[in-house]
C-alpha distance (Angstrom), angle and dihedral (degrees) to the residues before:
residue distance angle dihedral
M1 . . .
Y2 3.66 . .
V3 3.76 144.1 .
R4 3.77 119.8 -124.5
G5 3.74 120.3 -118.1
L6 3.79 139.3 178.6
V7 3.79 128.3 -135.4
L8 3.82 106.0 -125.5
G9 3.83 96.9 179.6
F10 3.87 137.7 -91.0
K11 3.76 131.0 -42.3
R12 3.86 104.2 -94.4
A13 3.75 146.0 164.4
R14 3.75 128.7 -150.9
M15 3.82 95.4 -76.7
N16 3.89 104.2 11.8
Q17 3.83 132.7 61.4
Y18 3.76 121.1 -159.2
N19 3.81 106.8 -150.9
H20 3.85 95.3 -177.4
T21 3.79 90.1 68.8
S22 3.87 119.6 60.3
L23 3.82 126.1 -164.8
I24 3.81 113.2 -133.1
K25 3.86 125.8 -171.3
L26 3.85 108.8 -151.6
E27 3.80 120.1 -149.8
G28 3.78 113.1 -109.1
V29 3.78 94.5 12.4
S30 3.77 111.2 113.4
D31 3.79 107.7 160.2
A32 3.76 141.4 37.5
P33 3.86 97.6 -106.8
S34 3.81 92.2 57.5
T35 3.81 91.0 54.1
R36 3.76 90.2 65.1
F37 3.86 89.6 78.5
Y38 3.88 88.4 59.7
A39 3.81 97.8 51.7
G40 3.79 109.1 120.5
K41 3.86 94.5 13.7
K42 3.82 119.4 135.7
L43 3.76 121.5 -107.0
C44 3.79 124.4 -154.5
Y45 3.77 124.2 -161.3
I46 3.76 111.0 -167.3
Y47 3.87 122.7 -162.9
K48 3.68 136.7 169.5
A49 3.86 120.4 -118.9
K50 3.84 129.9 -161.6
T51 3.76 97.2 -122.4
K52 3.83 128.0 56.7
K53 3.71 120.0 -116.9
Q54 3.83 123.6 179.4
G55 3.85 88.8 -3.0
T56 3.84 97.0 -56.7
N57 3.78 140.4 85.4
Y58 3.86 92.4 -147.7
R59 3.75 121.9 96.8
T60 3.79 130.9 -174.3
M61 3.79 136.6 -146.2
W62 3.81 115.4 -160.2
G63 3.81 126.5 -152.7
K64 3.77 142.8 154.6
V65 3.75 137.3 -115.4
M66 3.74 107.7 -115.1
R67 3.84 110.4 178.6
P68 3.76 142.9 -40.5
H69 3.76 123.1 -71.6
G70 3.72 113.7 -147.8
T71 3.82 125.1 -37.9
G72 3.72 101.1 -65.6
G73 3.74 104.7 83.3
V74 3.89 97.5 -93.7
V75 3.75 116.5 135.2
R76 3.89 131.0 -156.5
A77 3.78 114.7 -124.3
K78 3.72 134.7 -173.0
F79 3.88 120.8 -152.2
A80 3.76 127.0 -157.7
K81 3.80 89.0 -112.1
P82 3.87 115.3 16.7
L83 3.83 114.2 -94.2
P84 3.82 115.0 -101.4
S85 3.84 118.0 -107.7
N86 3.80 91.4 -112.9
A87 3.88 87.9 64.4
M88 3.81 91.4 76.5
G89 3.71 109.2 115.5
A90 3.93 90.2 16.5
K91 3.78 125.0 126.5
V92 3.65 124.1 -107.7
R93 3.87 130.4 -172.1
C94 3.85 120.0 -127.4
M95 3.71 105.0 -153.2
L96 3.79 115.2 -145.9
Y97 3.80 92.4 -128.5
P98 3.02 146.5 122.7
S99 3.86 85.6 48.0
N100 3.82 121.5 -159.0
I101 3.81 95.5 -165.7
């Protein structure tokens, strides 16, 4: 059970870019009040590697939704290790846990 999301890029200003905070657009979320439900939810970025580890070529990077970004339904997320730059435009999964209902 997850909601699809898209990596837009990193939090940035005019001159500086903050790689430790990623911007994620969640599917079906169009305003800031509806992002409140996703605060604290786990994010999973899945990518394919060349070599097999533990019987699979797929690897994951886990993160967490921190807060809204603006008023358009975009959220700020922090990953355990910052996402690579080739993750821009890639898909992420927003798991519907941990739940606060």
